[in-house]
gemmi code that builds the backbone of each chain (N, CA, C; Angstrom):
import gemmi

chains = {
    "A": [
        ("UNK", (69.604, 86.958, 103.797), (70.913, 86.696, 104.364), (71.593, 87.477, 104.779)),
        ("UNK", (72.491, 87.670, 105.412), (72.755, 88.956, 105.363), (74.339, 88.150, 106.190)),
        ("UNK", (75.752, 89.688, 106.467), (77.075, 88.373, 106.695), (76.448, 88.607, 108.220)),
        ("UNK", (76.009, 88.783, 109.126), (75.792, 88.087, 111.194), (75.822, 87.194, 110.417)),
        ("UNK", (74.517, 86.690, 109.859), (73.298, 85.292, 109.182), (74.364, 83.609, 108.854)),
        ("UNK", (75.747, 84.585, 108.145), (76.670, 83.513, 107.643), (77.773, 83.134, 108.828)),
        ("UNK", (78.314, 84.286, 109.541), (79.590, 83.927, 110.668), (78.732, 83.377, 112.102)),
        ("UNK", (77.570, 82.975, 111.899), (76.890, 82.660, 113.304), (77.620, 80.793, 112.788)),
        ("UNK", (77.871, 80.379, 111.071), (77.969, 79.310, 111.164), (78.687, 79.195, 111.655)),
        ("UNK", (79.913, 77.709, 112.069), (81.154, 77.738, 112.867), (81.642, 77.431, 111.338)),
        ("UNK", (81.568, 76.995, 110.609), (82.251, 77.651, 108.954), (83.232, 78.473, 108.791)),
        ("UNK", (82.524, 79.828, 109.240), (82.679, 80.975, 108.613), (83.337, 81.817, 110.172)),
        ("UNK", (84.679, 82.531, 110.032), (85.621, 83.362, 111.150), (85.814, 84.726, 109.800)),
        ("UNK", (84.272, 86.036, 111.165), (84.826, 87.851, 110.745), (86.379, 87.445, 111.525)),
        ("UNK", (87.458, 88.012, 110.115), (88.755, 88.722, 110.719), (88.863, 89.600, 109.989)),
        ("UNK", (87.664, 90.789, 110.634), (88.578, 92.356, 110.941), (86.892, 92.578, 111.586)),
        ("UNK", (87.088, 94.235, 110.912), (85.798, 94.684, 112.216), (84.433, 94.771, 111.628)),
        ("UNK", (83.529, 94.668, 112.744), (82.020, 94.203, 113.072), (81.131, 95.532, 112.530)),
        ("UNK", (81.567, 94.944, 111.018), (80.904, 96.784, 110.989), (79.899, 96.292, 109.160)),
        ("UNK", (78.863, 96.783, 109.362), (77.918, 96.494, 108.232), (77.313, 95.302, 108.919)),
        ("UNK", (77.478, 94.460, 109.605), (76.886, 92.599, 109.677), (75.688, 92.687, 108.805)),
        ("UNK", (75.127, 93.878, 109.560), (73.555, 93.764, 109.236), (73.212, 93.867, 107.676)),
        ("UNK", (73.472, 93.915, 107.000), (73.297, 94.825, 105.546), (72.953, 93.565, 104.245)),
        ("UNK", (72.411, 93.296, 104.078), (71.759, 92.086, 103.305), (72.331, 92.629, 101.870)),
        ("UNK", (72.665, 90.542, 101.718), (73.359, 90.136, 101.265), (72.583, 89.928, 99.904)),
        ("UNK", (72.211, 90.603, 98.319), (71.771, 90.272, 96.939), (72.218, 88.556, 96.891)),
        ("UNK", (73.120, 88.723, 96.536), (73.240, 86.428, 95.821), (74.714, 86.786, 96.101)),
        ("UNK", (75.305, 85.714, 95.906), (77.045, 85.577, 96.508), (77.187, 84.884, 94.709)),
        ("UNK", (78.535, 85.659, 94.416), (79.219, 85.649, 93.434), (80.601, 84.824, 93.312)),
        ("UNK", (80.821, 84.145, 92.805), (81.860, 83.131, 93.637), (82.777, 83.488, 92.320)),
        ("UNK", (83.603, 83.927, 92.531), (84.931, 83.692, 90.689), (86.158, 84.806, 91.530)),
        ("UNK", (87.388, 83.736, 91.087), (88.736, 84.811, 90.867), (88.790, 85.230, 90.248)),
        ("UNK", (88.825, 86.157, 89.405), (88.565, 86.869, 87.716), (87.812, 88.157, 87.962)),
        ("UNK", (88.827, 89.689, 88.255), (88.112, 90.339, 88.763), (87.299, 90.998, 87.418)),
        ("UNK", (87.454, 90.394, 86.259), (87.085, 91.676, 85.577), (85.440, 90.574, 85.015)),
        ("UNK", (85.375, 89.011, 85.703), (84.866, 88.723, 85.473), (83.462, 88.755, 86.484)),
        ("UNK", (84.028, 89.463, 87.484), (83.219, 89.832, 88.618), (82.866, 91.394, 88.476)),
        ("UNK", (83.388, 92.092, 87.590), (83.391, 93.018, 87.439), (81.811, 93.089, 86.423)),
        ("UNK", (82.267, 92.508, 85.530), (81.078, 92.409, 84.022), (79.969, 91.835, 84.965)),
        ("UNK", (80.043, 90.957, 85.642), (78.830, 89.825, 86.448), (77.825, 89.968, 87.526)),
        ("UNK", (78.571, 90.503, 87.921), (78.578, 90.674, 89.668), (77.464, 91.986, 89.936)),
        ("UNK", (76.481, 91.667, 90.716), (75.878, 93.477, 91.048), (75.871, 94.448, 92.207)),
        ("UNK", (75.445, 94.774, 92.443), (75.455, 95.697, 93.792), (74.848, 95.075, 94.229)),
        ("UNK", (75.934, 95.425, 95.510), (75.821, 94.768, 97.207), (75.673, 92.858, 97.221)),
        ("UNK", (76.599, 91.731, 95.923), (76.054, 90.919, 96.572), (78.121, 90.253, 97.050)),
        ("UNK", (78.048, 89.281, 97.603), (78.881, 88.372, 98.770), (80.013, 88.210, 97.922)),
        ("UNK", (81.134, 88.432, 97.284), (81.800, 87.959, 96.940), (83.217, 86.381, 97.094)),
        ("UNK", (83.321, 85.434, 97.377), (83.766, 84.310, 97.305), (84.948, 84.220, 96.400)),
        ("UNK", (86.310, 84.003, 96.542), (87.264, 84.258, 96.331), (87.762, 82.748, 97.036)),
        ("UNK", (89.688, 82.936, 96.525), (90.390, 82.529, 96.494), (91.507, 83.252, 96.596)),
        ("UNK", (90.985, 84.462, 95.662), (92.340, 85.935, 95.482), (92.595, 86.431, 96.475)),
        ("UNK", (93.882, 86.701, 96.944), (94.306, 86.482, 98.314), (94.500, 88.385, 97.535)),
        ("UNK", (94.056, 89.604, 97.201), (94.661, 90.189, 97.055), (94.848, 92.143, 96.761)),
        ("UNK", (94.944, 92.577, 96.981), (94.429, 94.203, 97.863), (93.635, 94.796, 95.852)),
        ("UNK", (92.941, 94.308, 95.519), (92.246, 94.873, 94.111), (91.126, 93.693, 94.117)),
        ("UNK", (91.407, 93.300, 95.001), (89.412, 92.199, 95.399), (88.719, 93.625, 96.173)),
        ("UNK", (89.589, 93.942, 97.280), (88.864, 94.882, 98.147), (88.092, 96.044, 97.048)),
        ("UNK", (89.031, 96.926, 95.394), (88.976, 97.645, 95.086), (87.273, 97.624, 94.328)),
        ("UNK", (87.373, 96.673, 93.952), (86.195, 95.906, 93.209), (85.162, 95.296, 94.085)),
        ("UNK", (85.023, 95.572, 94.706), (84.620, 95.202, 96.275), (83.776, 96.697, 96.409)),
        ("UNK", (84.590, 97.511, 97.007), (83.952, 98.785, 97.291), (83.249, 99.762, 96.005)),
        ("UNK", (84.159, 99.094, 94.544), (83.602, 99.598, 93.028), (82.124, 99.622, 93.717)),
        ("UNK", (82.074, 98.004, 93.425), (80.211, 97.776, 92.675), (79.488, 97.154, 94.144)),
        ("UNK", (79.967, 97.529, 96.075), (79.258, 98.419, 97.267), (78.978, 97.000, 97.754)),
        ("UNK", (79.511, 95.794, 97.552), (79.455, 95.014, 97.544), (79.630, 94.443, 99.898)),
        ("UNK", (78.052, 93.312, 100.001), (78.051, 93.486, 101.359), (79.093, 92.393, 102.019)),
        ("UNK", (80.617, 91.785, 101.718), (81.246, 91.609, 102.216), (82.281, 90.180, 101.223)),
        ("UNK", (83.335, 89.995, 102.050), (84.196, 89.035, 101.305), (84.493, 87.376, 101.741)),
        ("UNK", (84.088, 86.573, 100.952), (84.192, 85.159, 101.813), (85.802, 84.975, 100.667)),
        ("UNK", (86.649, 84.602, 101.571), (87.893, 84.004, 101.988), (87.412, 82.347, 101.770)),
        ("UNK", (87.607, 81.174, 100.724), (87.141, 80.594, 100.736), (88.059, 79.304, 99.945)),
        ("UNK", (88.538, 77.720, 100.789), (90.568, 77.256, 100.968), (90.846, 77.408, 102.202)),
        ("UNK", (90.579, 78.394, 102.658), (91.583, 78.395, 103.695), (92.495, 79.313, 103.485)),
        ("UNK", (91.875, 80.495, 102.501), (93.439, 81.552, 102.135), (93.614, 81.894, 102.717)),
        ("UNK", (94.783, 82.936, 103.216), (96.178, 83.106, 104.447), (95.252, 84.945, 103.321)),
        ("UNK", (94.618, 85.352, 104.353), (95.154, 87.367, 104.101), (95.599, 88.267, 104.842)),
        ("UNK", (96.916, 88.651, 103.867), (97.530, 89.800, 104.550), (96.926, 89.979, 105.858)),
        ("UNK", (98.150, 91.244, 106.962), (96.679, 92.435, 107.069), (96.862, 92.990, 106.677)),
        ("UNK", (97.507, 94.344, 105.005), (97.301, 95.031, 104.824), (95.685, 95.267, 104.068)),
        ("UNK", (95.341, 94.262, 103.086), (94.171, 93.119, 102.525), (93.060, 94.625, 104.353)),
        ("UNK", (93.029, 93.192, 105.037), (92.596, 93.394, 105.957), (92.216, 94.493, 106.603)),
        ("UNK", (93.136, 95.869, 107.128), (93.386, 97.248, 107.219), (92.462, 97.983, 106.164)),
        ("UNK", (92.732, 97.475, 104.759), (92.297, 97.637, 103.872), (90.244, 97.988, 103.635)),
        ("UNK", (90.188, 97.065, 104.540), (89.038, 96.305, 104.556), (87.825, 97.382, 105.297)),
        ("UNK", (88.913, 97.658, 106.671), (88.513, 98.243, 108.011), (88.536, 99.828, 107.684)),
        ("UNK", (88.674, 100.134, 106.620), (88.842, 101.562, 106.130), (87.380, 102.280, 105.225)),
        ("UNK", (87.527, 100.869, 104.532), (86.215, 100.913, 103.097), (84.861, 100.323, 103.634)),
        ("UNK", (85.112, 99.426, 105.908), (83.907, 99.188, 106.460), (83.219, 97.723, 105.647)),
        ("UNK", (84.262, 97.307, 105.017), (83.157, 95.966, 104.168), (84.344, 94.441, 104.589)),
        ("UNK", (83.404, 93.827, 105.719), (83.347, 92.796, 106.602), (84.362, 91.721, 105.337)),
        ("UNK", (84.852, 90.705, 105.648), (85.765, 90.258, 105.815), (85.609, 88.699, 106.190)),
        ("UNK", (85.366, 87.780, 105.989), (85.490, 86.374, 106.328), (85.968, 85.312, 106.064)),
        ("UNK", (86.773, 84.675, 105.953), (87.069, 83.589, 106.659), (86.550, 81.637, 106.750)),
        ("UNK", (87.357, 81.127, 104.996), (86.458, 80.242, 105.632), (87.482, 78.903, 104.984)),
        ("UNK", (86.857, 77.775, 105.535), (88.252, 76.227, 105.395), (87.416, 75.992, 104.143)),
        ("UNK", (85.911, 75.671, 104.310), (85.552, 75.753, 103.075), (85.684, 75.444, 101.082)),
        ("UNK", (86.044, 74.360, 100.474), (85.713, 75.393, 99.457), (85.340, 76.395, 99.109)),
        ("UNK", (85.069, 76.483, 97.455), (84.276, 77.275, 97.467), (83.059, 76.708, 97.434)),
        ("UNK", (83.247, 75.589, 96.389), (81.672, 75.503, 96.466), (80.782, 74.276, 96.896)),
        ("UNK", (82.072, 74.533, 98.659), (80.873, 73.750, 99.964), (80.031, 75.026, 100.260)),
        ("UNK", (81.552, 76.091, 100.151), (80.814, 77.837, 100.722), (78.741, 77.992, 99.852)),
        ("UNK", (79.408, 77.640, 99.126), (78.041, 77.855, 98.515), (77.105, 76.677, 98.992)),
        ("UNK", (77.339, 75.413, 98.963), (76.711, 74.514, 98.858), (76.005, 74.974, 100.833)),
        ("UNK", (76.627, 74.979, 101.944), (76.399, 75.867, 103.120), (75.370, 77.173, 103.178)),
        ("UNK", (75.397, 78.096, 101.990), (74.857, 78.914, 101.952), (73.607, 78.811, 101.936)),
        ("UNK", (74.297, 78.177, 100.559), (72.535, 77.321, 99.769), (71.446, 77.922, 101.523)),
        ("UNK", (71.766, 76.840, 102.165), (70.480, 76.032, 103.301), (69.737, 77.427, 104.429)),
        ("UNK", (71.150, 78.940, 104.090), (70.897, 79.578, 105.139), (69.477, 80.300, 104.471)),
        ("UNK", (69.683, 79.615, 102.529), (67.888, 80.468, 102.263), (68.627, 81.808, 101.709)),
        ("UNK", (67.216, 82.787, 101.424), (67.555, 84.021, 101.892), (68.320, 84.922, 102.646)),
    ],
    "B": [
        ("UNK", (76.303, 126.060, 80.062), (76.832, 124.309, 80.216), (78.844, 124.684, 80.845)),
        ("UNK", (78.176, 123.259, 81.962), (79.530, 123.879, 83.338), (79.673, 122.440, 82.166)),
        ("UNK", (81.517, 122.215, 82.858), (81.928, 121.517, 82.646), (83.684, 121.693, 83.263)),
        ("UNK", (83.826, 120.181, 83.370), (84.791, 120.470, 84.741), (85.901, 118.826, 84.048)),
        ("UNK", (87.387, 119.418, 84.163), (87.535, 118.545, 83.492), (89.899, 117.742, 84.827)),
        ("UNK", (89.514, 117.163, 84.077), (89.901, 116.720, 85.722), (91.685, 115.237, 84.914)),
        ("UNK", (93.185, 115.808, 85.098), (93.571, 114.368, 85.145), (94.226, 113.732, 85.812)),
        ("UNK", (94.669, 112.623, 85.176), (95.163, 111.322, 85.916), (96.571, 110.501, 85.897)),
        ("UNK", (97.476, 110.299, 86.422), (98.333, 109.491, 86.186), (98.463, 107.806, 85.878)),
        ("UNK", (98.605, 106.880, 85.637), (98.669, 105.593, 85.636), (99.814, 104.988, 85.636)),
        ("UNK", (100.553, 104.205, 86.231), (102.191, 104.029, 86.708), (101.687, 102.662, 85.890)),
        ("UNK", (102.728, 102.126, 85.118), (103.312, 100.870, 84.584), (103.064, 100.474, 85.658)),
        ("UNK", (101.775, 99.067, 85.473), (102.368, 97.187, 86.642), (102.262, 98.097, 88.258)),
        ("UNK", (101.860, 99.188, 88.295), (101.030, 99.503, 90.232), (100.183, 98.936, 90.639)),
        ("UNK", (99.838, 97.892, 90.643), (98.009, 97.746, 90.699), (98.308, 98.019, 92.058)),
        ("UNK", (98.533, 98.201, 92.205), (98.306, 98.621, 93.833), (97.139, 99.728, 93.614)),
        ("UNK", (97.519, 100.771, 93.143), (96.898, 101.424, 93.572), (96.410, 102.179, 92.071)),
        ("UNK", (95.703, 101.014, 91.009), (95.386, 100.453, 89.905), (93.564, 101.010, 91.119)),
        ("UNK", (92.570, 100.794, 90.302), (90.929, 101.437, 90.186), (91.030, 102.806, 91.259)),
        ("UNK", (92.470, 103.524, 91.642), (91.816, 104.674, 91.858), (91.401, 106.408, 91.389)),
        ("UNK", (91.806, 106.053, 90.120), (90.824, 106.699, 89.951), (88.881, 106.521, 88.927)),
        ("UNK", (88.832, 105.083, 89.022), (87.430, 104.931, 89.169), (86.557, 104.678, 90.666)),
        ("UNK", (87.470, 104.975, 91.492), (87.243, 105.066, 92.958), (87.045, 106.802, 93.047)),
        ("UNK", (87.772, 107.462, 92.462), (87.605, 109.234, 92.300), (86.424, 109.729, 91.514)),
        ("UNK", (86.473, 108.709, 90.728), (85.036, 109.398, 89.798), (83.963, 108.453, 90.405)),
        ("UNK", (83.832, 107.591, 90.585), (82.678, 107.513, 91.631), (81.878, 108.200, 91.939)),
        ("UNK", (83.221, 108.835, 93.491), (83.012, 108.569, 94.556), (82.217, 110.921, 94.569)),
        ("UNK", (83.256, 111.537, 92.589), (82.179, 112.262, 92.221), (80.946, 112.031, 92.215)),
        ("UNK", (80.593, 111.798, 91.354), (79.274, 111.036, 90.329), (78.508, 110.366, 92.193)),
        ("UNK", (78.764, 110.108, 91.975), (77.768, 109.931, 93.688), (77.127, 111.373, 94.513)),
        ("UNK", (78.274, 112.538, 94.539), (78.366, 113.985, 95.544), (77.152, 114.107, 94.214)),
        ("UNK", (77.579, 114.111, 92.450), (76.697, 115.356, 92.170), (74.663, 113.932, 91.919)),
        ("UNK", (74.572, 113.364, 92.368), (72.934, 112.581, 92.642), (73.086, 112.270, 91.415)),
        ("UNK", (73.667, 111.636, 90.826), (73.870, 110.530, 90.230), (73.434, 109.287, 90.610)),
        ("UNK", (72.903, 108.471, 89.600), (72.102, 107.990, 90.810), (73.302, 106.122, 90.982)),
        ("UNK", (72.795, 105.618, 91.515), (73.779, 104.344, 91.765), (74.001, 103.098, 91.077)),
        ("UNK", (73.249, 102.955, 90.157), (73.115, 102.254, 88.519), (73.701, 103.267, 87.834)),
        ("UNK", (73.791, 104.010, 87.410), (74.377, 105.030, 85.924), (75.909, 105.166, 87.216)),
        ("UNK", (76.299, 105.179, 88.146), (77.693, 105.390, 89.145), (78.906, 103.924, 89.309)),
        ("UNK", (77.093, 102.888, 88.487), (77.622, 101.488, 88.570), (79.021, 101.033, 87.470)),
        ("UNK", (77.233, 101.925, 86.539), (78.399, 101.726, 85.021), (78.871, 102.316, 84.714)),
        ("UNK", (79.234, 103.582, 84.754), (80.518, 104.767, 84.381), (82.052, 103.850, 84.910)),
        ("UNK", (81.712, 103.804, 86.508), (82.651, 102.487, 87.039), (82.998, 101.486, 86.782)),
        ("UNK", (82.276, 100.140, 85.841), (82.961, 99.630, 85.869), (84.046, 100.374, 83.862)),
        ("UNK", (82.812, 100.576, 83.246), (84.186, 100.934, 82.273), (85.088, 101.471, 82.663)),
        ("UNK", (85.466, 102.877, 83.231), (86.469, 103.153, 84.193), (87.439, 102.426, 84.742)),
        ("UNK", (87.412, 100.857, 85.353), (87.691, 100.291, 85.877), (88.859, 99.463, 85.287)),
        ("UNK", (87.461, 99.173, 84.863), (88.203, 97.771, 82.823), (90.400, 98.645, 82.435)),
        ("UNK", (89.367, 99.671, 81.655), (90.455, 100.706, 81.051), (91.545, 100.735, 81.949)),
        ("UNK", (91.380, 101.492, 83.681), (92.237, 101.603, 84.073), (93.439, 100.726, 83.859)),
        ("UNK", (92.713, 99.430, 84.350), (93.673, 97.992, 84.736), (94.094, 98.155, 83.420)),
        ("UNK", (93.556, 97.622, 81.782), (94.560, 97.441, 80.972), (95.643, 98.735, 80.905)),
        ("UNK", (95.451, 99.911, 81.411), (96.301, 100.729, 81.077), (97.201, 99.936, 81.752)),
        ("UNK", (98.112, 99.837, 83.104), (97.973, 99.667, 84.135), (98.505, 97.988, 84.128)),
        ("UNK", (98.011, 96.899, 83.636), (98.440, 95.919, 83.333), (99.627, 95.481, 81.391)),
        ("UNK", (98.758, 96.141, 80.498), (99.296, 95.894, 79.628), (100.635, 97.438, 78.900)),
        ("UNK", (99.845, 98.131, 79.085), (101.246, 98.942, 78.506), (102.385, 99.353, 79.927)),
        ("UNK", (102.859, 101.286, 79.022), (104.196, 101.019, 80.004), (103.820, 102.261, 80.398)),
        ("UNK", (102.648, 102.642, 80.445), (101.749, 103.998, 81.619), (100.579, 104.769, 80.269)),
        ("UNK", (100.394, 105.222, 81.557), (99.713, 106.661, 80.837), (99.012, 107.351, 81.452)),
        ("UNK", (98.092, 107.843, 80.648), (97.648, 108.970, 81.348), (95.845, 109.218, 81.560)),
        ("UNK", (95.154, 109.711, 82.350), (93.600, 109.587, 81.830), (92.695, 110.769, 82.470)),
        ("UNK", (92.524, 111.093, 81.059), (91.248, 112.423, 81.214), (90.121, 112.252, 81.666)),
        ("UNK", (89.231, 112.690, 82.705), (87.520, 112.800, 82.833), (87.169, 114.326, 82.935)),
        ("UNK", (86.357, 114.556, 82.124), (86.061, 115.358, 81.641), (84.709, 115.079, 81.459)),
        ("UNK", (83.558, 115.849, 83.173), (82.488, 115.772, 83.207), (81.765, 117.235, 82.576)),
        ("UNK", (80.032, 116.861, 81.650), (80.052, 117.610, 81.206), (78.306, 117.701, 82.542)),
        ("UNK", (77.416, 119.164, 81.571), (75.814, 118.223, 82.316), (75.252, 116.933, 81.435)),
        ("UNK", (76.192, 117.306, 80.167), (74.783, 116.303, 79.267), (75.595, 114.908, 79.311)),
        ("UNK", (77.103, 114.711, 79.979), (78.240, 113.760, 79.396), (79.224, 113.336, 80.143)),
        ("UNK", (80.003, 111.664, 80.498), (81.243, 111.948, 80.929), (81.872, 110.759, 79.515)),
        ("UNK", (82.679, 112.145, 79.545), (83.871, 110.901, 78.687), (85.485, 111.409, 79.632)),
        ("UNK", (85.652, 110.135, 78.824), (86.757, 109.547, 79.921), (87.887, 109.840, 78.457)),
        ("UNK", (89.162, 109.905, 78.599), (90.334, 109.440, 77.477), (91.984, 108.713, 79.163)),
        ("UNK", (91.873, 107.178, 78.095), (92.796, 106.727, 78.620), (93.947, 107.145, 77.485)),
        ("UNK", (95.384, 107.413, 77.719), (96.346, 107.789, 76.586), (97.464, 107.134, 77.182)),
        ("UNK", (97.694, 106.247, 76.164), (99.443, 105.072, 76.264), (101.102, 106.005, 76.082)),
        ("UNK", (101.588, 105.212, 76.144), (102.891, 105.577, 75.832), (103.308, 104.330, 75.431)),
        ("UNK", (102.304, 102.928, 74.565), (102.660, 101.688, 74.027), (102.834, 100.997, 75.149)),
        ("UNK", (103.156, 99.276, 74.750), (103.390, 99.133, 73.904), (102.733, 99.234, 72.246)),
        ("UNK", (101.770, 99.101, 73.057), (100.325, 98.632, 72.049), (99.279, 98.063, 71.725)),
        ("UNK", (98.379, 97.301, 70.796), (97.159, 96.687, 70.726), (97.657, 95.713, 69.017)),
        ("UNK", (98.193, 94.966, 69.716), (98.595, 94.168, 67.986), (97.278, 93.680, 67.026)),
        ("UNK", (96.960, 92.591, 67.574), (95.476, 93.183, 66.899), (94.301, 93.764, 68.184)),
        ("UNK", (93.340, 94.448, 67.052), (91.853, 95.569, 67.869), (91.114, 94.131, 67.985)),
        ("UNK", (91.132, 93.656, 67.174), (89.562, 93.089, 67.255), (90.240, 91.210, 68.167)),
        ("UNK", (91.295, 90.546, 67.762), (91.201, 90.420, 69.321), (90.931, 90.793, 70.811)),
        ("UNK", (91.913, 91.936, 70.918), (91.025, 91.866, 72.065), (90.037, 92.785, 72.519)),
        ("UNK", (88.473, 92.613, 71.143), (87.943, 93.052, 71.560), (86.752, 91.311, 72.368)),
        ("UNK", (87.982, 90.720, 71.264), (86.577, 89.157, 71.597), (87.200, 88.371, 72.525)),
        ("UNK", (85.850, 88.606, 73.676), (85.706, 88.208, 74.674), (87.019, 86.485, 75.180)),
        ("UNK", (87.077, 86.580, 76.423), (88.014, 85.330, 77.223), (89.563, 85.829, 76.179)),
        ("UNK", (89.892, 86.796, 75.117), (90.491, 86.973, 74.276), (91.591, 87.792, 75.519)),
        ("UNK", (93.330, 86.788, 75.625), (94.141, 87.476, 75.868), (94.445, 87.847, 76.211)),
        ("UNK", (96.022, 88.887, 76.682), (97.950, 89.214, 76.209), (98.768, 89.242, 77.518)),
        ("UNK", (97.430, 88.587, 78.590), (97.906, 89.320, 80.019), (99.083, 88.494, 80.300)),
        ("UNK", (100.299, 89.420, 81.206), (101.336, 88.246, 81.453), (100.897, 87.772, 82.848)),
        ("UNK", (102.003, 87.147, 82.834), (102.042, 86.066, 84.701), (101.981, 86.776, 85.839)),
        ("UNK", (101.777, 87.981, 86.600), (102.301, 88.784, 86.196), (100.638, 89.231, 86.927)),
        ("UNK", (100.040, 89.798, 86.123), (98.661, 90.023, 85.593), (97.968, 89.169, 86.228)),
        ("UNK", (98.041, 88.152, 85.590), (96.943, 86.619, 85.979), (97.212, 85.818, 87.558)),
        ("UNK", (98.465, 86.021, 88.264), (98.084, 85.719, 89.666), (97.263, 87.255, 90.680)),
        ("UNK", (96.959, 87.917, 89.664), (96.487, 89.730, 90.343), (95.189, 89.666, 90.368)),
        ("UNK", (94.637, 88.373, 89.402), (93.032, 88.611, 89.209), (92.787, 89.357, 88.104)),
        ("UNK", (93.421, 89.666, 87.934), (92.633, 90.295, 85.958), (93.537, 89.215, 84.489)),
        ("UNK", (93.187, 89.591, 83.628), (93.688, 88.151, 82.412), (92.694, 87.797, 81.592)),
        ("UNK", (91.074, 88.039, 82.319), (90.219, 87.511, 81.598), (89.474, 87.433, 80.822)),
        ("UNK", (89.983, 88.320, 80.184), (90.020, 88.789, 77.985), (89.059, 89.576, 78.129)),
        ("UNK", (88.281, 89.887, 79.473), (86.941, 90.683, 79.938), (86.884, 92.214, 79.469)),
        ("UNK", (87.740, 92.506, 79.371), (88.601, 93.903, 79.864), (87.901, 95.199, 78.444)),
        ("UNK", (87.715, 94.539, 77.329), (87.552, 96.087, 76.644), (86.371, 95.231, 75.941)),
        ("UNK", (85.426, 93.618, 75.744), (83.775, 93.901, 75.873), (83.487, 94.220, 76.930)),
        ("UNK", (83.835, 94.421, 78.648), (82.564, 95.354, 79.300), (82.987, 96.615, 79.106)),
        ("UNK", (84.169, 97.350, 78.789), (83.891, 98.221, 78.491), (82.617, 99.432, 77.209)),
        ("UNK", (83.392, 98.052, 76.278), (82.015, 97.571, 75.348), (81.177, 97.665, 75.453)),
        ("UNK", (80.832, 96.721, 75.894), (79.397, 96.567, 76.904), (78.395, 97.691, 77.751)),
        ("UNK", (79.176, 98.595, 78.406), (78.568, 99.095, 79.951), (78.433, 100.532, 78.592)),
        ("UNK", (79.726, 100.997, 77.819), (79.567, 102.807, 77.445), (78.329, 103.138, 76.180)),
        ("UNK", (78.451, 103.729, 76.515), (76.746, 104.842, 75.364), (78.166, 104.942, 74.077)),
        ("UNK", (79.509, 105.637, 73.856), (80.316, 105.442, 72.765), (82.345, 105.144, 73.814)),
        ("UNK", (81.888, 104.411, 71.900), (84.064, 104.021, 72.531), (84.837, 103.870, 71.513)),
        ("UNK", (85.883, 104.491, 71.477), (86.769, 104.376, 70.086), (88.169, 104.374, 70.552)),
        ("UNK", (88.583, 103.112, 69.800), (90.071, 102.541, 70.077), (90.707, 102.996, 69.413)),
        ("UNK", (92.149, 103.437, 69.820), (93.078, 103.727, 67.695), (95.078, 103.322, 68.819)),
        ("UNK", (95.294, 102.836, 68.516), (96.675, 102.235, 68.852), (97.311, 101.962, 67.942)),
        ("UNK", (98.938, 101.814, 67.711), (99.625, 101.791, 67.838), (100.905, 101.390, 68.532)),
        ("UNK", (102.610, 101.125, 67.631), (103.404, 100.392, 68.360), (103.676, 101.725, 69.835)),
        ("UNK", (103.005, 103.423, 68.900), (103.689, 104.371, 70.284), (102.973, 104.733, 71.175)),
        ("UNK", (100.989, 104.314, 71.107), (100.854, 104.091, 72.488), (99.031, 103.876, 71.663)),
        ("UNK", (98.163, 103.509, 72.959), (96.679, 103.200, 72.884), (95.620, 104.648, 72.910)),
        ("UNK", (94.839, 104.824, 71.871), (94.395, 106.113, 72.787), (92.433, 104.564, 73.536)),
        ("UNK", (92.282, 105.397, 73.900), (90.893, 104.882, 74.050), (89.510, 105.826, 74.898)),
        ("UNK", (88.574, 106.241, 73.864), (87.798, 107.493, 74.176), (86.513, 106.014, 74.980)),
        ("UNK", (85.992, 106.530, 75.871), (84.729, 105.973, 76.243), (83.608, 107.534, 76.779)),
        ("UNK", (82.357, 106.691, 76.362), (81.119, 108.020, 76.823), (80.069, 107.807, 77.328)),
        ("UNK", (79.335, 108.535, 78.460), (78.596, 107.909, 79.223), (77.481, 109.684, 78.560)),
        ("UNK", (76.605, 108.755, 78.078), (75.568, 110.335, 78.229), (74.587, 110.525, 79.871)),
        ("UNK", (74.526, 111.684, 79.861), (74.061, 111.513, 81.180), (72.205, 111.422, 81.618)),
        ("UNK", (71.302, 111.095, 81.241), (70.093, 112.299, 80.712), (69.399, 112.197, 82.191)),
        ("UNK", (68.279, 112.780, 82.080), (66.826, 112.741, 83.775), (67.098, 111.189, 84.779)),
        ("UNK", (66.921, 110.232, 83.863), (66.902, 109.063, 83.898), (67.679, 108.316, 85.115)),
        ("UNK", (68.648, 110.312, 84.097), (70.060, 108.308, 85.274), (71.007, 109.253, 86.256)),
        ("UNK", (70.221, 110.532, 87.133), (69.817, 110.954, 88.680), (69.257, 109.984, 89.596)),
        ("UNK", (69.203, 110.402, 91.187), (68.727, 109.613, 92.012), (67.133, 109.666, 92.095)),
        ("UNK", (66.505, 108.973, 92.409), (64.913, 110.128, 92.574), (64.374, 109.928, 93.701)),
    ],
}
model = gemmi.Model(1)
for chain_id, residues in chains.items():
    chain = gemmi.Chain(chain_id)
    for i, (resn, *xyz) in enumerate(residues, 1):
        res = gemmi.Residue()
        res.name, res.seqid = resn, gemmi.SeqId(i, " ")
        for name, pos in zip(("N", "CA", "C"), xyz):
            atom = gemmi.Atom()
            atom.name, atom.element = name, gemmi.Element(name[0])
            atom.pos, atom.b_iso = gemmi.Position(*pos), 0.0
            res.add_atom(atom)
        chain.add_residue(res)
    model.add_chain(chain)
structure = gemmi.Structure()
structure.add_model(model)
structure.setup_entities()
């Protein structure tokens, strides 16, 4: 699974520059607590979160995440989008809940 | 033996810049050919400790020392100190403020994460301030192959 295969699904929208869309996703990691993410996520994971602040990108960059999915339709502000463009991290928005995101993407498989 | 020492300031509650020291350290280590896994380990330790200074202390200073066979990072803040180090080292135990929690911190995982990733860790605290020293040993296996 890569970012492109996620945004080909109509529930998901890419909200920043089209870069690194072909990078392979290691696995999905869902959490809103950044220390859990730091402690348990792996390099090249794709984060699913409702936390819409700049620290999410700090963590995503430090762990070389392949992307960040904002679930529950959370609004992502411009400063986050701008920072993600600087860091070349794809950002995806969806109205699905975190559990629905996992279910939907599970269907995409590896 | 060559050793480089870099010092950074950390401001209280400056969540927007939290992670800067971790990010600069990551970049410097990658440039030296250290492996992705080793760099990740160091980065987690530095990031968690940096966040702790931002969200729990009145501010402080970090010194990063890179020698041939280790990297040592010392965080010194100016208070208010950790009331119980034993509690603070317990997974899930947190004294984080509402502000920190709203920003995704305060899981009570910071110090346990730091202990898990580092090779050495010392923590001393009083009302005047807290000092955390963490060290990671660099062996041949830590370099990219």
